[in-house]
N, C-alpha and C positions, 0 to 999 in steps of 0.2 A: 503494500500500500504506499503510495507517495504521499508526503506531507506537504501541505500547501498552507500559505496563510498571509496576511498583511505583514508590511514591512515591521510594524509595531510589535507582532508577536508571531514568531514562527514555532509552531507545535513541535516539541521535542521528540525524539524517538522514545519508543517504548521499551519495557521491559517486563517479562512475565514472572508472577510470583504465584505459586500454587493455584493455578488456574485463573488468575485475574491477571489484568495488564494495566499498568500506570505509566505516564509518560515519565521519563528520567531526564534530569539536568544533562545536558550534553558533554559535561566534564565527568560526568559518573558514568563511565562506561567499562569499569570493572567487570571481572568475571563472575561475579556472585551477586544476589540479591542482599546478602547480608553486609557485604562491603558498602553497597549504595545506601542501604539504609542508615549504617553508621555515619556515613559522611554527612548525611543530612542535617544532623544536627550542628554541624559547624557553620551552616549558613548564617550569616550575620546582615548581608546587605538586603533585608527586607524590611517592610515598614513595621514600626512597634504599634501594637494595639494597647490602649488604656482603658478600655472598657472593663461590650459583652461584650438538639436533644434527640437503642429505642426500646422502652418498655411501655406497658399499657398507659403510663401517666402522661405520656407526650401526644398530643393530638397530631396525628399523622396526614399528610397529604398524600395523595397517590403516588408520587415519585418516592418518597421516603418508605412507604410500604413495598413497593418494589425491590429498591435497593438496600433496604435494611440498615440505612445510614443518613442521618439528617445533617442537610446543608443549609448554613444561615449565611445571608450577606450581611456582613458588618456596617452598620450606617446606611444600609441599601446595597449599592454595589461597590462599597469600600470606602473606609474612612479617607479624608484629605490631609496628607502629609506635605504641607506646603514648603517645607524645607528640603524635600527629597529630590534627588535628581531622577527618580522614576515617574515618567510623564502619567503612568497609569494611576498614581496616587493623586492627580490632580484633574482627571478625565472629566470627573461629573461632581456636581456638588453633594457632599455628604449630606445625609437627614433631609434629603428632598424629595418631594413627589417624583421629581425627573428621575432621581436615582433609584427609588422603589420600584418604579414602572420599568426601567431598563432592567433592573434585577429580575423583575418577573417574567422578562423574556426568556431566561435561562432556566435550566432545570434544576432549579432550587425550591426549598420547602418553605423557607422563613426568611424575612429580614428583620435584623436587630436595629432598635432605634431608641433614642434616649429622650425619656419624657419629663419635664418639669411642669410646674404650674406656676402661672404668672400671678401678680398681686391682686388681680381680679377675677381668680379663680378658673382660669382657661388653660387646660393641658396643652402645651406647646412641645414640638420637638426641636431638641437643641442640646448638644454635649456639653458644652464648656460650662462652668459655674459663672463666668464673667462673659460679657459681651463688649467689645471694643470698636471704637471709632476713633476720628480725629476731627478736630475743628477746622477753621479756615487756616488758621496759624501754624496747623501742624501737631497741635498739642493731642497727646493721646487721651482718650475719656474713655473711662470703663465702668461698667455697672453690673451688679449682680443681676442675672436673668430673673430671679424671682422677686426682685424689686420692682420690675416693669409691669405696667399694665399691657393689655394685649395690643393695644395700637401703637404703643411706642415700640414694643418688639418687633412688630411687622414692618416698622419704618426702617429697619435696617437693611441693607443688600438690595438686590433688585427687586422692583416693584411689580405688581401683577397688572395695576391700571397703566394703560398706556400713557406715555408722556411723562409720568410721574417718576421724580428721581429719589432714591433713598439715600440714607446716610453711607459712607463708607463703612464696608466691614473688614476688620482686621482681626487678626488672632495671634496669641502669645504661645510661642512653641515652649517646649520643657525646657530648652535650654535658655529662655528669658527673651530672645528675640520678639519683637512684634512685626508681623508679616502682614502685607496685604493679602486678603480671601481671595486669590484669584485662581479659577479653575477653568478649562477648556469650555465645559458645558455648564454655566451657572443657572442658578434657579432662586425663587424666592424661598424666604423661611415659611414655615408651615404649623398648623396646628394639629393635634392629633384626630380631631373630628375630620378635618380635611384628608387625612391619610386613610380613614375609613371609606371616606365616599368618592375618592379619586384613585385609589390604587387597587389593582386588579383583585377583585375578592377571593381568587382562588389561593392568593399567596398569603401564607401565615405570617403574623405579627410575634415577634418576640420583644415586647415592651419592657425596656429596661428603665425603672423608677429612679431618677437620679436626686441624690441627696449630698450636701458639701461634706467631704471627706474630713474627719476630725472635728466635726461641729457635733454638738451636743442638741439633740432634738426632745422636746417634751412630746409625750404620747398624743396630746391632743393636736398638736402641729401635724404630726406623721398622720394622724387620721383624717385631718381635714384634707390634705393635700391627696391621699389615696382616695377618699371618697370623691374628690373632683375627677380623678381619673376614671374610676370606677363608673361613674354617671355617664361620662362618654362612650365607654367600652360596651356597658350594658345596654345602651340605645342603638350602637350602631354595628355591633360585632358580626351579628346574625350568625351565619355557620362558619365564619372564617376561623381558623386555629389560631388560638392565642396561646402564649406564654408569657408569663409575668416574670421578671428577675430585677435583683437589687443586690448592692453590696452593703446595704444598711441592715443589720440583723433585726432590730426592732420593726423595722418597715417590713421586712419579709415575712415575719411572724404575725404581724397586724392583718396585713393583707390576706393571709390565710384565713385569718378569723373573719375578715369581712365579706368573703366571697369562697365560693368553692366550686365555681363552674370553669375556672381555668387554672393550671397547674402554676405554682410559684416556686421557681427556683432560686437558691442562694449564690450569689456571685462572690467567688473568693480569689484572691492571689496565690493561694495555695502555698503560702510560705515564702513567697519570692519578694515580698516586701513586709515590714513589720508595723502595726498599727497598735495604738493605744487600746483599743478594743480587741483581747485575746480572741474572740470568735472569729476574728477576720484573719487568724495568723497562721491557719493549718489547715489540711484537708481532714484531719480528724476533728477539728472543732467545728467543721462545716457540716460534716457527718452527724455529730451531735446536735447541733442547731437544729438541723432538717428534722431530725427524728423527735427532737422536743416539741417542735412547732408544726408537726404534721405536712411538712414542705414535700414536695415531690421530687425535687432534683438538685443538682450542683452545676454551677458554669465555673470551671475553674481555669487559671492560666495554664498553658499546656505545659509550661518548664515545672508546674509544681506536680504534676501527674507523673512526668518523666522522671524527675527526681526521687519519686517514691511510688513507683508503680504497683506496689502491692496494696495500695489504697482502692485500686480499681476493684479488686475482688471485694473488698470492705464494702465498698458504695453498693456494689449488685446485692451483696448478701443482705445489705439493709433495704433492698427494694427501692433504691433510689435510681434516677435517670443521671447521665454524666454527659455534658457537653463540654468543651474547650474553646478558650481563645487564646490569642496570641501571634507573635510574629511566626513561629514556626509553622503554623496553619496555613501559611502561605508556600511550604514545601510539600509537593506531592509525596514524598518519601515519608515524611512526618506524619502525614494525614493517614497514609497507608498503615504505619505501624500502629496507629490508633485504633484503625479498623481491626487490626488482629488482636490487640488487646481488650476488645470488646466495648470500647467507648462508642457512646450512641450517635454522636455527630460534633461538627466542628462549625466554628464561626470564623469566617474568611475575609480578607479584602478582595484577593485577586480572584474574584469570582469566576470570571471567564476561565482562568486555567484550572482552577480547581473542580469545578463542574466537570470539565472534560477528564480530568484525571479520575476523578470517581465513578464517573460515568463506565470508563474502560475498567477500572478496579472490580466493579460488581458484575461485569458480562460474564455469562457461563463461559467455560473453559472451550468449548467448541466453537464459539464466536471469534476465535484468535487463532485457530489452526490455520496454517497455510499462510502465513504473514510474510513479510519481508524484512530483509536485514537492513541494518543501518545503512548500507550503501545503496539499498533497492532492489536487491536482486531476491527472488522468491526463495524461500527455505522453510522447512518445517521447524518451528521454534522448539528449544529445549526448555522447559520450564522448570527453573531451580525451586527446590522445595526447602523450606525452613523446617529442620528437624526440632523436635523439641528441645534438646540440648542445646542447638544454636539460639532458639528463642529466649530459653533461659539465660543463656550467655549475653545475649543483646539486652535484654531488660535490666541485667545486673550492671552493664558497661555504660547504659545511657544515663542514669544519674550522674555519674563521674564526669561524663562529658558536658552535660549541660549546665555544670557548676560555672564553666568558663565561657 
């Protein structure tokens, strides 16, 4: 089979593992699948995620049911990394209707997006705690998103009304730099209600409820925000698959008490960062929180899972679902390893590439017979199999590799 693609992305060659096929990076042309998978954990030139499921607790789209592995588009068709040299990370505005609907054209099951509640109780979709602009003299102005009323929030960036000019929209990088929020295909900011009304109804929503890290919230404030979100969800969700998730432990447990129609997942860094709230500092703490609060699953930074792979079996024994997020989820080999480990799904930025990889990964073995070599000549492929010993060795080695 000849591989063809646009200049921006040329599909890589494929490697067969135990009856499945996934694309492999062109530099990973070693003789065995084990070598390929080990090298995947060294990849660093991929965007960093800072956010965001298969057991019966996850609402399944038809595609997920068929492949047995859930794919979630991060903030739609991928987050915006404004300082990245990778144009794919600035292709379309994150957390926008445009991004959600572009993701819906691909074989994914959910889009993940971030919801906050404005001062006048309207759930809006925006990731960062603060929103930035600059005045006529170039002075940077920033406000907490939750201190804005809806009208002011929507006044930033491109406007839907013809001829209307919005405030410039800037973003502060993790390194402190403030950059103009410029992408190839821009779009206006939007509300949660608009997403329900204007995004393909077959696409599931993973709604991440955003709260400020390290802030202390009173229960009444959390409840007020959650009820504002639930009001919109209950009115507009219809049959759309919904998953709620949040890093805020108290909000996760409150949300489970306030509703039972949709699963609630606890988001955790899996021990890759340290927080004042011990419940956020390990997968073991996440399991404990879920069991105490009746939550249905965990969304972990993938490095946390790779560092302690034995927790996957403990999560499954606890009848919890497990999704992951993180930069390694943009590497097909890392996604494949998670499939082998029994993880239920992944949240990804490079949606085009990973959907293609997972599509091949879950094809029956017979679909790949009679393929072509890397040079294009027909041949019968040899499918290297992981022995139990190799898998055991790999799962022991990966935690050491991802420490660096």
